[in-house]
PDB file of N, H, CA, C and O in Angstrom:
ATOM      1  N   MET A   1     -16.144  19.062   0.730  1.00  0.00           N
ATOM      2  CA  MET A   1     -16.448  18.994  -0.441  1.00  0.00           C
ATOM      3  C   MET A   1     -18.148  19.086  -0.523  1.00  0.00           C
ATOM      4  O   MET A   1     -18.885  18.890   0.443  1.00  0.00           O
ATOM      5  N   GLY A   2     -18.556  19.396  -1.763  1.00  0.00           N
ATOM      6  H   GLY A   2     -17.957  19.556  -2.549  1.00  0.00           H
ATOM      7  CA  GLY A   2     -19.865  19.577  -1.797  1.00  0.00           C
ATOM      8  C   GLY A   2     -20.385  19.116  -3.324  1.00  0.00           C
ATOM      9  O   GLY A   2     -19.733  18.752  -4.302  1.00  0.00           O
ATOM     10  N   LYS A   3     -21.970  19.296  -3.104  1.00  0.00           N
ATOM     11  H   LYS A   3     -22.500  19.591  -2.309  1.00  0.00           H
ATOM     12  CA  LYS A   3     -22.318  19.067  -4.674  1.00  0.00           C
ATOM     13  C   LYS A   3     -23.035  20.232  -5.018  1.00  0.00           C
ATOM     14  O   LYS A   3     -23.889  20.815  -4.350  1.00  0.00           O
ATOM     15  N   LEU A   4     -22.365  20.642  -6.699  1.00  0.00           N
ATOM     16  H   LEU A   4     -21.671  20.169  -7.241  1.00  0.00           H
ATOM     17  CA  LEU A   4     -22.906  21.404  -7.106  1.00  0.00           C
ATOM     18  C   LEU A   4     -24.029  20.892  -8.611  1.00  0.00           C
ATOM     19  O   LEU A   4     -23.826  19.881  -9.283  1.00  0.00           O
ATOM     20  N   GLU A   5     -25.096  21.824  -8.827  1.00  0.00           N
ATOM     21  H   GLU A   5     -25.261  22.645  -8.280  1.00  0.00           H
ATOM     22  CA  GLU A   5     -25.567  21.626 -10.142  1.00  0.00           C
ATOM     23  C   GLU A   5     -25.964  22.984 -11.062  1.00  0.00           C
ATOM     24  O   GLU A   5     -26.722  23.819 -10.567  1.00  0.00           O
ATOM     25  N   TYR A   6     -25.742  23.061 -11.619  1.00  0.00           N
ATOM     26  H   TYR A   6     -25.127  22.383 -12.022  1.00  0.00           H
ATOM     27  CA  TYR A   6     -26.723  23.815 -12.533  1.00  0.00           C
ATOM     28  C   TYR A   6     -28.425  23.531 -13.119  1.00  0.00           C
ATOM     29  O   TYR A   6     -28.822  22.401 -13.403  1.00  0.00           O
ATOM     30  N   ARG A   7     -28.902  24.215 -13.177  1.00  0.00           N
ATOM     31  H   ARG A   7     -28.580  25.133 -12.946  1.00  0.00           H
ATOM     32  CA  ARG A   7     -30.278  23.881 -13.689  1.00  0.00           C
ATOM     33  C   ARG A   7     -30.735  25.351 -14.761  1.00  0.00           C
ATOM     34  O   ARG A   7     -30.633  26.567 -14.599  1.00  0.00           O
ATOM     35  N   LEU A   8     -31.186  24.605 -15.707  1.00  0.00           N
ATOM     36  H   LEU A   8     -31.269  23.617 -15.839  1.00  0.00           H
ATOM     37  CA  LEU A   8     -31.875  25.611 -17.175  1.00  0.00           C
ATOM     38  C   LEU A   8     -33.018  26.128 -16.775  1.00  0.00           C
ATOM     39  O   LEU A   8     -33.427  25.401 -15.871  1.00  0.00           O
ATOM     40  N   LEU A   9     -33.925  27.197 -17.007  1.00  0.00           N
ATOM     41  H   LEU A   9     -33.593  27.788 -17.742  1.00  0.00           H
ATOM     42  CA  LEU A   9     -35.015  27.596 -16.938  1.00  0.00           C
ATOM     43  C   LEU A   9     -35.654  26.938 -18.586  1.00  0.00           C
ATOM     44  O   LEU A   9     -35.175  26.969 -19.720  1.00  0.00           O
ATOM     45  N   LYS A  10     -36.810  26.428 -18.074  1.00  0.00           N
ATOM     46  H   LYS A  10     -37.198  26.403 -17.153  1.00  0.00           H
ATOM     47  CA  LYS A  10     -36.841  26.229 -19.851  1.00  0.00           C
ATOM     48  C   LYS A  10     -38.188  26.916 -20.438  1.00  0.00           C
ATOM     49  O   LYS A  10     -38.821  27.505 -19.561  1.00  0.00           O
ATOM     50  N   PRO A  11     -38.637  26.956 -21.448  1.00  0.00           N
ATOM     51  CA  PRO A  11     -39.718  28.157 -21.878  1.00  0.00           C
ATOM     52  C   PRO A  11     -40.977  27.528 -21.172  1.00  0.00           C
ATOM     53  O   PRO A  11     -41.777  28.341 -20.708  1.00  0.00           O
ATOM     54  N   ASP A  12     -41.225  26.356 -21.046  1.00  0.00           N
ATOM     55  H   ASP A  12     -40.575  25.696 -21.423  1.00  0.00           H
ATOM     56  CA  ASP A  12     -42.409  26.477 -19.830  1.00  0.00           C
ATOM     57  C   ASP A  12     -42.261  26.720 -18.493  1.00  0.00           C
ATOM     58  O   ASP A  12     -43.317  26.596 -17.874  1.00  0.00           O
ATOM     59  N   ASP A  13     -41.629  26.922 -18.058  1.00  0.00           N
ATOM     60  H   ASP A  13     -40.771  27.023 -18.562  1.00  0.00           H
ATOM     61  CA  ASP A  13     -41.148  27.711 -16.768  1.00  0.00           C
ATOM     62  C   ASP A  13     -40.635  26.191 -15.653  1.00  0.00           C
ATOM     63  O   ASP A  13     -40.838  26.324 -14.447  1.00  0.00           O
ATOM     64  N   THR A  14     -40.115  25.093 -16.069  1.00  0.00           N
ATOM     65  H   THR A  14     -39.950  24.985 -17.049  1.00  0.00           H
ATOM     66  CA  THR A  14     -39.479  24.162 -15.407  1.00  0.00           C
ATOM     67  C   THR A  14     -37.870  24.339 -15.815  1.00  0.00           C
ATOM     68  O   THR A  14     -37.256  25.021 -16.636  1.00  0.00           O
ATOM     69  N   PHE A  15     -37.528  23.367 -14.808  1.00  0.00           N
ATOM     70  H   PHE A  15     -38.028  22.814 -14.141  1.00  0.00           H
ATOM     71  CA  PHE A  15     -35.985  22.935 -14.688  1.00  0.00           C
ATOM     72  C   PHE A  15     -35.258  22.073 -15.043  1.00  0.00           C
ATOM     73  O   PHE A  15     -35.787  21.011 -14.714  1.00  0.00           O
ATOM     74  N   VAL A  16     -34.034  21.840 -15.691  1.00  0.00           N
ATOM     75  H   VAL A  16     -33.604  22.702 -15.958  1.00  0.00           H
ATOM     76  CA  VAL A  16     -33.597  20.682 -16.064  1.00  0.00           C
ATOM     77  C   VAL A  16     -32.199  21.196 -15.997  1.00  0.00           C
ATOM     78  O   VAL A  16     -31.710  22.279 -16.320  1.00  0.00           O
ATOM     79  N   SER A  17     -31.549  19.792 -15.337  1.00  0.00           N
ATOM     80  H   SER A  17     -31.946  18.912 -15.074  1.00  0.00           H
ATOM     81  CA  SER A  17     -30.580  19.817 -15.074  1.00  0.00           C
ATOM     82  C   SER A  17     -29.656  19.433 -16.136  1.00  0.00           C
ATOM     83  O   SER A  17     -29.722  18.461 -16.889  1.00  0.00           O
ATOM     84  N   ILE A  18     -28.492  20.668 -16.047  1.00  0.00           N
ATOM     85  H   ILE A  18     -28.438  21.457 -15.436  1.00  0.00           H
ATOM     86  CA  ILE A  18     -27.689  20.507 -17.715  1.00  0.00           C
ATOM     87  C   ILE A  18     -26.383  20.706 -16.950  1.00  0.00           C
ATOM     88  O   ILE A  18     -25.686  21.120 -17.876  1.00  0.00           O
ATOM     89  N   TYR A  19     -25.688  20.693 -16.021  1.00  0.00           N
ATOM     90  H   TYR A  19     -26.254  20.357 -15.269  1.00  0.00           H
ATOM     91  CA  TYR A  19     -24.155  20.061 -15.299  1.00  0.00           C
ATOM     92  C   TYR A  19     -24.322  19.497 -13.973  1.00  0.00           C
ATOM     93  O   TYR A  19     -25.370  19.590 -13.334  1.00  0.00           O
ATOM     94  N   HIS A  20     -23.149  18.842 -13.521  1.00  0.00           N
ATOM     95  H   HIS A  20     -22.298  18.766 -14.039  1.00  0.00           H
ATOM     96  CA  HIS A  20     -23.503  18.875 -11.910  1.00  0.00           C
ATOM     97  C   HIS A  20     -21.935  18.509 -11.577  1.00  0.00           C
ATOM     98  O   HIS A  20     -21.287  17.879 -12.414  1.00  0.00           O
ATOM     99  N   TYR A  21     -21.350  18.912 -10.352  1.00  0.00           N
ATOM    100  H   TYR A  21     -21.876  19.423  -9.672  1.00  0.00           H
ATOM    101  CA  TYR A  21     -20.464  18.339  -9.601  1.00  0.00           C
ATOM    102  C   TYR A  21     -21.045  17.332  -8.556  1.00  0.00           C
ATOM    103  O   TYR A  21     -21.938  17.495  -7.724  1.00  0.00           O
ATOM    104  N   GLN A  22     -20.349  16.349  -8.818  1.00  0.00           N
ATOM    105  H   GLN A  22     -19.624  16.216  -9.494  1.00  0.00           H
ATOM    106  CA  GLN A  22     -20.467  15.496  -7.749  1.00  0.00           C
ATOM    107  C   GLN A  22     -19.982  15.591  -6.076  1.00  0.00           C
ATOM    108  O   GLN A  22     -20.575  15.277  -5.044  1.00  0.00           O
ATOM    109  N   SER A  23     -18.100  16.402  -6.428  1.00  0.00           N
ATOM    110  H   SER A  23     -17.618  16.657  -7.266  1.00  0.00           H
ATOM    111  CA  SER A  23     -17.449  16.878  -4.944  1.00  0.00           C
ATOM    112  C   SER A  23     -16.182  17.728  -6.000  1.00  0.00           C
ATOM    113  O   SER A  23     -15.443  17.457  -6.947  1.00  0.00           O
ATOM    114  N   ILE A  24     -16.561  19.007  -5.025  1.00  0.00           N
ATOM    115  H   ILE A  24     -17.161  19.227  -4.256  1.00  0.00           H
ATOM    116  CA  ILE A  24     -16.360  20.155  -5.535  1.00  0.00           C
ATOM    117  C   ILE A  24     -16.137  20.812  -4.078  1.00  0.00           C
ATOM    118  O   ILE A  24     -16.855  20.581  -3.105  1.00  0.00           O
ATOM    119  N   GLU A  25     -15.010  21.674  -4.095  1.00  0.00           N
ATOM    120  H   GLU A  25     -14.426  21.861  -4.885  1.00  0.00           H
ATOM    121  CA  GLU A  25     -14.779  22.111  -2.429  1.00  0.00           C
ATOM    122  C   GLU A  25     -15.737  23.775  -2.064  1.00  0.00           C
ATOM    123  O   GLU A  25     -15.818  24.735  -2.831  1.00  0.00           O
ATOM    124  N   LEU A  26     -16.207  23.678  -0.997  1.00  0.00           N
ATOM    125  H   LEU A  26     -16.142  22.898  -0.374  1.00  0.00           H
ATOM    126  CA  LEU A  26     -16.985  24.618  -0.549  1.00  0.00           C
ATOM    127  C   LEU A  26     -16.739  26.121  -1.284  1.00  0.00           C
ATOM    128  O   LEU A  26     -17.654  26.841  -1.686  1.00  0.00           O
ATOM    129  N   GLU A  27     -14.819  26.534  -1.397  1.00  0.00           N
ATOM    130  H   GLU A  27     -14.076  25.949  -1.070  1.00  0.00           H
ATOM    131  CA  GLU A  27     -14.693  27.681  -1.420  1.00  0.00           C
ATOM    132  C   GLU A  27     -14.943  27.781  -3.178  1.00  0.00           C
ATOM    133  O   GLU A  27     -14.969  28.946  -3.576  1.00  0.00           O
ATOM    134  N   GLN A  28     -15.110  26.812  -4.160  1.00  0.00           N
ATOM    135  H   GLN A  28     -15.089  25.866  -3.836  1.00  0.00           H
ATOM    136  CA  GLN A  28     -15.433  26.608  -5.435  1.00  0.00           C
ATOM    137  C   GLN A  28     -16.788  27.493  -5.631  1.00  0.00           C
ATOM    138  O   GLN A  28     -17.047  28.516  -6.266  1.00  0.00           O
ATOM    139  N   ILE A  29     -17.753  26.352  -4.528  1.00  0.00           N
ATOM    140  H   ILE A  29     -17.542  25.521  -4.012  1.00  0.00           H
ATOM    141  CA  ILE A  29     -19.400  26.333  -4.880  1.00  0.00           C
ATOM    142  C   ILE A  29     -19.557  27.873  -4.779  1.00  0.00           C
ATOM    143  O   ILE A  29     -20.215  28.496  -5.613  1.00  0.00           O
ATOM    144  N   LEU A  30     -18.807  28.588  -3.523  1.00  0.00           N
ATOM    145  H   LEU A  30     -18.272  28.082  -2.846  1.00  0.00           H
ATOM    146  CA  LEU A  30     -19.023  29.854  -3.459  1.00  0.00           C
ATOM    147  C   LEU A  30     -18.677  30.688  -3.918  1.00  0.00           C
ATOM    148  O   LEU A  30     -19.155  31.774  -3.591  1.00  0.00           O
ATOM    149  N   ALA A  31     -17.742  30.615  -4.836  1.00  0.00           N
ATOM    150  H   ALA A  31     -17.353  29.733  -5.102  1.00  0.00           H
ATOM    151  CA  ALA A  31     -17.192  31.277  -5.988  1.00  0.00           C
ATOM    152  C   ALA A  31     -17.957  31.558  -7.524  1.00  0.00           C
ATOM    153  O   ALA A  31     -18.072  32.498  -8.310  1.00  0.00           O
ATOM    154  N   ARG A  32     -18.375  30.194  -7.427  1.00  0.00           N
ATOM    155  H   ARG A  32     -18.282  29.430  -6.789  1.00  0.00           H
ATOM    156  CA  ARG A  32     -19.456  29.870  -8.732  1.00  0.00           C
ATOM    157  C   ARG A  32     -20.655  30.824  -8.497  1.00  0.00           C
ATOM    158  O   ARG A  32     -21.021  31.664  -9.319  1.00  0.00           O
ATOM    159  N   ARG A  33     -21.195  30.620  -7.358  1.00  0.00           N
ATOM    160  H   ARG A  33     -20.898  29.938  -6.690  1.00  0.00           H
ATOM    161  CA  ARG A  33     -22.405  31.186  -7.053  1.00  0.00           C
ATOM    162  C   ARG A  33     -22.542  32.647  -6.864  1.00  0.00           C
ATOM    163  O   ARG A  33     -23.631  33.196  -6.702  1.00  0.00           O
ATOM    164  N   GLU A  34     -20.795  33.587  -6.905  1.00  0.00           N
ATOM    165  H   GLU A  34     -19.910  33.141  -7.037  1.00  0.00           H
ATOM    166  CA  GLU A  34     -20.865  35.097  -7.474  1.00  0.00           C
ATOM    167  C   GLU A  34     -20.601  35.350  -8.767  1.00  0.00           C
ATOM    168  O   GLU A  34     -20.463  36.490  -9.208  1.00  0.00           O
ATOM    169  N   CYS A  35     -20.482  33.909  -9.703  1.00  0.00           N
ATOM    170  H   CYS A  35     -20.594  32.982  -9.344  1.00  0.00           H
ATOM    171  CA  CYS A  35     -20.224  34.602 -11.178  1.00  0.00           C
ATOM    172  C   CYS A  35     -21.571  34.647 -11.740  1.00  0.00           C
ATOM    173  O   CYS A  35     -22.493  33.846 -11.582  1.00  0.00           O
ATOM    174  N   GLU A  36     -21.530  35.582 -12.334  1.00  0.00           N
ATOM    175  H   GLU A  36     -20.782  36.232 -12.463  1.00  0.00           H
ATOM    176  CA  GLU A  36     -22.862  36.162 -13.151  1.00  0.00           C
ATOM    177  C   GLU A  36     -23.486  35.003 -14.265  1.00  0.00           C
ATOM    178  O   GLU A  36     -24.601  34.486 -14.337  1.00  0.00           O
ATOM    179  N   PHE A  37     -22.184  34.831 -15.140  1.00  0.00           N
ATOM    180  H   PHE A  37     -21.278  35.252 -15.082  1.00  0.00           H
ATOM    181  CA  PHE A  37     -22.433  33.875 -15.870  1.00  0.00           C
ATOM    182  C   PHE A  37     -21.677  32.447 -15.814  1.00  0.00           C
ATOM    183  O   PHE A  37     -20.708  32.227 -15.087  1.00  0.00           O
ATOM    184  N   PHE A  38     -22.487  31.164 -17.019  1.00  0.00           N
ATOM    185  H   PHE A  38     -23.274  31.343 -17.609  1.00  0.00           H
ATOM    186  CA  PHE A  38     -21.332  30.215 -16.777  1.00  0.00           C
ATOM    187  C   PHE A  38     -21.502  29.997 -18.645  1.00  0.00           C
ATOM    188  O   PHE A  38     -22.446  30.378 -19.338  1.00  0.00           O
ATOM    189  N   VAL A  39     -20.188  29.231 -19.112  1.00  0.00           N
ATOM    190  H   VAL A  39     -19.421  28.921 -18.549  1.00  0.00           H
ATOM    191  CA  VAL A  39     -20.518  29.081 -20.413  1.00  0.00           C
ATOM    192  C   VAL A  39     -19.747  27.562 -20.039  1.00  0.00           C
ATOM    193  O   VAL A  39     -18.850  27.207 -19.274  1.00  0.00           O
ATOM    194  N   LYS A  40     -20.752  26.822 -21.161  1.00  0.00           N
ATOM    195  H   LYS A  40     -21.480  27.111 -21.783  1.00  0.00           H
ATOM    196  CA  LYS A  40     -20.298  25.629 -21.005  1.00  0.00           C
ATOM    197  C   LYS A  40     -21.064  25.100 -22.770  1.00  0.00           C
ATOM    198  O   LYS A  40     -22.231  25.202 -23.147  1.00  0.00           O
ATOM    199  N   GLU A  41     -19.423  24.355 -23.768  1.00  0.00           N
ATOM    200  H   GLU A  41     -18.474  24.272 -23.462  1.00  0.00           H
ATOM    201  CA  GLU A  41     -20.252  24.026 -24.930  1.00  0.00           C
ATOM    202  C   GLU A  41     -20.978  24.812 -26.093  1.00  0.00           C
ATOM    203  O   GLU A  41     -21.800  24.464 -26.940  1.00  0.00           O
ATOM    204  N   GLY A  42     -20.222  26.258 -25.742  1.00  0.00           N
ATOM    205  H   GLY A  42     -19.554  26.540 -25.053  1.00  0.00           H
ATOM    206  CA  GLY A  42     -20.328  27.418 -26.428  1.00  0.00           C
ATOM    207  C   GLY A  42     -21.823  28.184 -26.516  1.00  0.00           C
ATOM    208  O   GLY A  42     -22.334  29.025 -27.257  1.00  0.00           O
ATOM    209  N   VAL A  43     -22.209  27.449 -25.393  1.00  0.00           N
ATOM    210  H   VAL A  43     -21.793  26.767 -24.791  1.00  0.00           H
ATOM    211  CA  VAL A  43     -23.954  28.250 -24.740  1.00  0.00           C
ATOM    212  C   VAL A  43     -23.198  28.905 -23.337  1.00  0.00           C
ATOM    213  O   VAL A  43     -22.364  28.352 -22.621  1.00  0.00           O
ATOM    214  N   THR A  44     -23.811  30.333 -23.200  1.00  0.00           N
ATOM    215  H   THR A  44     -24.488  30.782 -23.782  1.00  0.00           H
ATOM    216  CA  THR A  44     -23.535  31.433 -22.045  1.00  0.00           C
ATOM    217  C   THR A  44     -25.028  31.589 -21.306  1.00  0.00           C
ATOM    218  O   THR A  44     -26.033  31.968 -21.906  1.00  0.00           O
ATOM    219  N   TYR A  45     -24.996  31.334 -20.308  1.00  0.00           N
ATOM    220  H   TYR A  45     -24.179  31.027 -19.820  1.00  0.00           H
ATOM    221  CA  TYR A  45     -25.940  31.314 -19.037  1.00  0.00           C
ATOM    222  C   TYR A  45     -25.655  32.324 -18.445  1.00  0.00           C
ATOM    223  O   TYR A  45     -24.556  32.725 -18.061  1.00  0.00           O
ATOM    224  N   LYS A  46     -27.044  32.932 -18.325  1.00  0.00           N
ATOM    225  H   LYS A  46     -27.937  32.606 -18.636  1.00  0.00           H
ATOM    226  CA  LYS A  46     -27.452  33.697 -17.368  1.00  0.00           C
ATOM    227  C   LYS A  46     -27.396  33.482 -15.390  1.00  0.00           C
ATOM    228  O   LYS A  46     -28.408  32.814 -15.177  1.00  0.00           O
ATOM    229  N   GLN A  47     -26.989  33.638 -14.577  1.00  0.00           N
ATOM    230  H   GLN A  47     -26.167  34.181 -14.751  1.00  0.00           H
ATOM    231  CA  GLN A  47     -27.306  32.883 -13.326  1.00  0.00           C
ATOM    232  C   GLN A  47     -29.025  34.308 -13.116  1.00  0.00           C
ATOM    233  O   GLN A  47     -29.274  35.470 -13.437  1.00  0.00           O
ATOM    234  N   THR A  48     -29.421  33.646 -12.702  1.00  0.00           N
ATOM    235  H   THR A  48     -29.218  32.702 -12.441  1.00  0.00           H
ATOM    236  CA  THR A  48     -30.717  34.482 -11.813  1.00  0.00           C
ATOM    237  C   THR A  48     -31.188  33.924 -10.851  1.00  0.00           C
ATOM    238  O   THR A  48     -32.387  34.105 -10.638  1.00  0.00           O
ATOM    239  N   SER A  49     -30.490  33.145 -10.031  1.00  0.00           N
ATOM    240  H   SER A  49     -29.516  32.998 -10.203  1.00  0.00           H
ATOM    241  CA  SER A  49     -30.763  32.765  -8.573  1.00  0.00           C
ATOM    242  C   SER A  49     -29.678  31.713  -8.155  1.00  0.00           C
ATOM    243  O   SER A  49     -28.636  31.241  -8.610  1.00  0.00           O
ATOM    244  N   SER A  50     -30.444  31.601  -7.089  1.00  0.00           N
ATOM    245  H   SER A  50     -31.291  31.985  -6.719  1.00  0.00           H
ATOM    246  CA  SER A  50     -29.208  30.319  -6.133  1.00  0.00           C
ATOM    247  C   SER A  50     -29.797  29.927  -4.886  1.00  0.00           C
ATOM    248  O   SER A  50     -30.243  30.684  -4.024  1.00  0.00           O
ATOM    249  N   ALA A  51     -29.742  28.176  -4.865  1.00  0.00           N
ATOM    250  H   ALA A  51     -29.380  27.562  -5.566  1.00  0.00           H
ATOM    251  CA  ALA A  51     -30.285  28.181  -3.172  1.00  0.00           C
ATOM    252  C   ALA A  51     -29.628  26.671  -3.111  1.00  0.00           C
ATOM    253  O   ALA A  51     -28.773  26.118  -3.803  1.00  0.00           O
ATOM    254  N   VAL A  52     -30.363  26.273  -2.040  1.00  0.00           N
ATOM    255  H   VAL A  52     -31.058  26.722  -1.477  1.00  0.00           H
ATOM    256  CA  VAL A  52     -29.647  24.490  -1.209  1.00  0.00           C
ATOM    257  C   VAL A  52     -30.965  23.969  -1.141  1.00  0.00           C
ATOM    258  O   VAL A  52     -32.026  24.537  -0.882  1.00  0.00           O
ATOM    259  N   GLU A  53     -30.715  22.801  -1.417  1.00  0.00           N
ATOM    260  H   GLU A  53     -29.853  22.340  -1.627  1.00  0.00           H
ATOM    261  CA  GLU A  53     -32.059  21.607  -1.654  1.00  0.00           C
ATOM    262  C   GLU A  53     -30.845  20.498  -0.786  1.00  0.00           C
ATOM    263  O   GLU A  53     -29.747  20.202  -1.258  1.00  0.00           O
ATOM    264  N   ASP A  54     -31.259  20.131   0.242  1.00  0.00           N
ATOM    265  H   ASP A  54     -32.151  20.372   0.625  1.00  0.00           H
ATOM    266  CA  ASP A  54     -30.533  19.000   1.248  1.00  0.00           C
ATOM    267  C   ASP A  54     -29.049  19.219   0.822  1.00  0.00           C
ATOM    268  O   ASP A  54     -28.541  20.330   0.974  1.00  0.00           O
ATOM    269  N   ASP A  55     -28.401  18.265   0.335  1.00  0.00           N
ATOM    270  H   ASP A  55     -28.813  17.362   0.211  1.00  0.00           H
ATOM    271  CA  ASP A  55     -26.761  18.400   0.252  1.00  0.00           C
ATOM    272  C   ASP A  55     -26.336  19.130  -0.700  1.00  0.00           C
ATOM    273  O   ASP A  55     -25.165  19.476  -0.545  1.00  0.00           O
ATOM    274  N   ILE A  56     -27.035  19.648  -2.000  1.00  0.00           N
ATOM    275  H   ILE A  56     -27.986  19.367  -2.125  1.00  0.00           H
ATOM    276  CA  ILE A  56     -26.594  20.192  -3.166  1.00  0.00           C
ATOM    277  C   ILE A  56     -27.106  21.427  -2.986  1.00  0.00           C
ATOM    278  O   ILE A  56     -28.058  21.659  -2.240  1.00  0.00           O
ATOM    279  N   HIS A  57     -26.396  22.420  -3.775  1.00  0.00           N
ATOM    280  H   HIS A  57     -25.623  22.231  -4.381  1.00  0.00           H
ATOM    281  CA  HIS A  57     -26.080  23.432  -4.054  1.00  0.00           C
ATOM    282  C   HIS A  57     -26.295  23.829  -5.290  1.00  0.00           C
ATOM    283  O   HIS A  57     -25.622  23.296  -6.173  1.00  0.00           O
ATOM    284  N   ILE A  58     -27.173  24.741  -5.610  1.00  0.00           N
ATOM    285  H   ILE A  58     -27.720  25.174  -4.894  1.00  0.00           H
ATOM    286  CA  ILE A  58     -27.511  24.780  -6.933  1.00  0.00           C
ATOM    287  C   ILE A  58     -27.937  26.212  -7.596  1.00  0.00           C
ATOM    288  O   ILE A  58     -28.634  27.116  -7.136  1.00  0.00           O
ATOM    289  N   ILE A  59     -27.364  26.103  -8.657  1.00  0.00           N
ATOM    290  H   ILE A  59     -26.798  25.369  -9.031  1.00  0.00           H
ATOM    291  CA  ILE A  59     -27.342  27.497  -9.497  1.00  0.00           C
ATOM    292  C   ILE A  59     -28.437  27.618 -10.756  1.00  0.00           C
ATOM    293  O   ILE A  59     -28.226  27.153 -11.876  1.00  0.00           O
ATOM    294  N   TYR A  60     -29.741  28.387 -10.327  1.00  0.00           N
ATOM    295  H   TYR A  60     -29.913  28.765  -9.417  1.00  0.00           H
ATOM    296  CA  TYR A  60     -30.165  28.439 -11.524  1.00  0.00           C
ATOM    297  C   TYR A  60     -29.935  29.966 -13.147  1.00  0.00           C
ATOM    298  O   TYR A  60     -29.545  31.130 -13.241  1.00  0.00           O
ATOM    299  N   VAL A  61     -30.407  29.035 -13.919  1.00  0.00           N
ATOM    300  H   VAL A  61     -30.724  28.089 -13.843  1.00  0.00           H
ATOM    301  CA  VAL A  61     -29.771  29.724 -14.966  1.00  0.00           C
ATOM    302  C   VAL A  61     -30.621  29.840 -16.015  1.00  0.00           C
ATOM    303  O   VAL A  61     -31.522  29.006 -16.106  1.00  0.00           O
ATOM    304  N   LYS A  62     -30.506  30.886 -17.004  1.00  0.00           N
ATOM    305  H   LYS A  62     -29.775  31.564 -16.930  1.00  0.00           H
ATOM    306  CA  LYS A  62     -31.596  31.013 -18.312  1.00  0.00           C
ATOM    307  C   LYS A  62     -30.197  31.145 -19.219  1.00  0.00           C
ATOM    308  O   LYS A  62     -29.087  31.565 -18.892  1.00  0.00           O
ATOM    309  N   GLU A  63     -30.820  30.485 -20.811  1.00  0.00           N
ATOM    310  H   GLU A  63     -31.722  30.144 -21.077  1.00  0.00           H
ATOM    311  CA  GLU A  63     -29.777  30.880 -21.847  1.00  0.00           C
ATOM    312  C   GLU A  63     -29.500  32.247 -22.221  1.00  0.00           C
ATOM    313  O   GLU A  63     -30.392  32.938 -22.713  1.00  0.00           O
ATOM    314  N   HIS A  64     -28.343  32.691 -22.028  1.00  0.00           N
ATOM    315  H   HIS A  64     -27.618  32.129 -21.628  1.00  0.00           H
ATOM    316  CA  HIS A  64     -28.021  34.144 -22.422  1.00  0.00           C
ATOM    317  C   HIS A  64     -27.720  34.261 -23.964  1.00  0.00           C
ATOM    318  O   HIS A  64     -28.202  35.256 -24.507  1.00  0.00           O
ATOM    319  N   GLU A  65     -27.065  33.477 -24.676  1.00  0.00           N
ATOM    320  H   GLU A  65     -26.674  32.669 -24.236  1.00  0.00           H
ATOM    321  CA  GLU A  65     -26.477  33.475 -25.875  1.00  0.00           C
ATOM    322  C   GLU A  65     -25.402  32.788 -26.403  1.00  0.00           C
ATOM    323  O   GLU A  65     -24.254  32.808 -25.959  1.00  0.00           O
ATOM    324  N   ARG A  66     -25.891  32.056 -27.562  1.00  0.00           N
ATOM    325  H   ARG A  66     -26.823  32.040 -27.923  1.00  0.00           H
ATOM    326  CA  ARG A  66     -24.934  31.178 -28.722  1.00  0.00           C
ATOM    327  C   ARG A  66     -24.261  31.364 -29.131  1.00  0.00           C
ATOM    328  O   ARG A  66     -23.768  30.550 -29.912  1.00  0.00           O
TER     329      ARG A  66
END
């Protein structure tokens, strides 16, 4: 099991955490990294990159459409 966090690029070029999973299977993390889009609460985000920091997998996104 691993940790996954989605981070949103803000207009001032900083990132803010918008959603996270404290415990998620590695297969699910890898599948989500392959997805180009993430939809949450009526907002569609587009993945820009991904990384691993310490023990957290991170998917960086920007808002695509509401």
